[in-house]
C-alpha positions, 0 to 999 in steps of 0.5 A: 500499500503506497503511503501518504508520501509516496501519493504526494510525490506521484501527482503532477502538480499544476503551477500555483499561478494556474490554481489562483486563476482557476479560482478567480485570483488576479496574477497581482494578487499571488505572491509566488514562493516558488511553483507549488504555493504563493501568499494571498494579497488581501487587496482582492478583498477590496476587489470583490467587497460588492461580490456574493458569497459562498456557502461555508461549510464546518467540519467537525467530529466526534471525540477524538480517539488514538485511531484518527478519525479523518476530519482533515481527510473528509475535509479535503476529500469533501472539496475535491468532490464538490469541485467533482460535481461541478460546484467551485469549492475552496478548503480552508484550513489551519496550518500545522504546528511542528510540535505535532508533526514532531511529536505524536500526531504527524503531519496534518495536510489529510492522507491518502487520496485527500491530500494538501501537496506538497504535503511536506512543505505544508507540515514544515514552515510553509511560508514561515506564518507560525516563525513570524508569530513566535519572533513577534510574540518573543519580542514583546516578552523581551521589550517587557523584560527590558523595560522592567529592567531599565525602569528598576535601574534607573527610577521614574525620574531618570528612566523618563528623561533619559528614555523619553518614554513614560514610566509604566511602573510594572509589577514583576509578579504580574508580567502576563506576556510570556514567551513562545515556541513551535515545539513540544518542550515539556521542560519550558512550562515553568522557567526562572528569567534574569538569572545572574548579574546584570541580567535584569531582575528575577521572576518566574515565567514561562513558554507556551507553544506558539499555537497558544499564543495570542498573536496566533488567535489574533492572526486568525480572527483579524479582518485586516491589516488595520484590525490586526495592528489594533488587536495587537495594541489591546495585548495586555502584556503586564499589570502596574502596582496599581493593578492597572493593565499595561498594553503593548501600545503603551509599551510602544512595541505594537507597531514593531510586532505587527510589522513581523507579521505583516505578511502572515497575515496574508493566506498562502493558497496551495492545492489538493491532489485534484488541484482544488484550491486550498487556503491555509492561515493561522494554526490555533489549536482546539484544545488550548485556543480556539481551533479554527483557521482565519476569518481572512481565508473564509472572507476570500475564498467565499467571495471566490467559490460556491462552497468554502470547506473549513474545520475545527479542530477536535470534537464538536464540544472543541473547535465546532464550539468555539467556531460558533461561539467566538469565530462567528461572533467576530466575523458575522459568518455562520455556516450554512451546514456542519459535517460530523465525522466519524467511524466505527472505531471511534465509537467502539473506542468511545463506548467505554467498554475497554481500555484501548492500549497506544504507546505513542498516547498518553492520559487516554487509557479508560478503565475496564468496566466490563469483565467481558472486554479485555486490553486485547480486544481488537478495535477493528473486529466486529462488535455491535455491543461496543458499536451500539454503547458508543454510538451515544457518544456520537448522538451528543454530538449530532445534537451538540450542533443541531442546537446551534440550529445548524443542519448536520450531515454525518460522514462515516470515514470508511477504513479497509477493515470496517464491517458491511453490516456494522456501517449499515447498522449505523448508516440507518441508527444516524438517520433515525437521529437529529441529522439530516442525513449520513453517508459513507466517505471513501476519500482516503482510498479513492479520492474526489469518486469517494465523496460524491454522495457526502458533497450531494447531501452536504449540498442539499443541507446547505440548502436548507434555511439555517437558524443559528444560535449562539450559545449565550449572550455578550452581556451574562456574566463571566460565571453564567457563560461558563456554567452555560458551557458547562452545563449546556455545552458539555452536560456537566452538573455544574461548574466549579471555580478555584479561588483564583479563578472566582478573583480573576472573574471579579478583577476582569470584570471590573476591568471591562472585560466581562462582555468577552467570549469564553475559550475553554482550555480543556482535553479534547479526549472526552466531553468532559474535562477527564480524559478517562471518562468516555462516551457522554459523561454525566454527573460531573463538575467542571473544573475552571482553575484559571481564567486568562485575558485575551484583550487582542483576540477578544476572548478569555481563555478558562483553562480547566482541569489539568490541561496545559498549554506547552505539550511534551514529547512521548515515548516514541515521538514522530521525529524518529521516522523523519530524515532525508533520503539520498535525493535530498527528498524528505521522508517519513512524514504522514 
């Protein structure tokens, strides 16, 4: 069987200018990076300002498992199939972070015959956007540390006289802007800076992965360059000794940070295996950030195509929820339909009836609750009891999408080992649920031909009248929003705030940020906060340990349970397989 890399390397690629021209871009609207990728100039939005917009399709999934559900495969396959049936379609997806690429997840370009190509270019560096975000973010960290050093060294009078800048009176215990790197590196979760003589005041700090940077969220949520500049100016970097916010504008670093990201705001155009266009932009994770590609990429694609297929990270309780309550709130662009991806393996793994063993994944093991099942249970073997038990998870996600007023089509991503009888049972059961329809997708093995029925059903679903609605209003209190997300968004019995989180909620409200929506940072491996709780957990409390203001991005992050904003590498990380062959070609990705 051919690997993803084999398939990617054998395709005859079109010149990216041809892909852009077919989409409707002018030559001067493409900044070329070789023959296979190009930045799209934002001037296209001015040219197409009055253009009728196409329909936005959001792809989500059931609770993820180590076996992989194929959400990106389905997104790319659906885009290819929509073009194959005569609809002009474009995909909009996120740029892969090198942390997961070298860690456990591998690449994020799709797979099989539903890929963005060249997949090695997409997975490594692309056009440098993530590096730009890292550099801009770390400039802000360096600037706040330098100001703290010089203010402490000189005092107010001398500092203002020599620097010709206002004295900010930074509280070293209230520095909110730390550093980032685009790798999984657990030893950087807590650090001390300023050690040694003449290296500045010593204080505790940390690194996050770049995907968790507020600048990444800003890149994804900005409408244009001016909007990005204004948002970066609103970044809260620290508090002063009187408890007032110090912004990037106050520090005088917002302009330079924006300059570093001036090209990053332009989406990157690539192609799929059948020559369908794909815009790749931004890369926020859905467990620790809002988990969706950019408003700008969507806006460009919607003015050029009939259908735009995008995806939210992880399950519908994660990226999809944030797509609705954060992204749509800021973009004003509601989806016409949703596609919910599942597999037979995913339902069995979410049944809670057996422990799934995977040495590459930590903290996902489910304790046995039935003596009937053991660790040796074959996830590929027919097992009607596990399938029926696992359907509860799929049904929860169907109802979760439906509560936002969006028609939902279930896509069953078929594996070669799947039982025809089990597939037929699942189709019949889904068709009796609140879903608009259900189709099997063979996009992985057949490319555009494998998702024709799915594309046709999605078109019909998008033709229905959507009644999109948000989960909570802006004016609700932060505590009320947290309760709604816990009880309605996850089915919890309620929410439990730490003493620190309660104090932060009061402080943020007093500072005028109580109107902002919430970005819940929690495990993606369960609808709840606890990765061991599979299926549809009941009677649990969502423990919120901390609230973090992201004033530039326009939301407040709630850190739930043990979630961390810097991943660590596993026992057998992905980089062990990646190398360069004798011809200089990258191998081992995918």
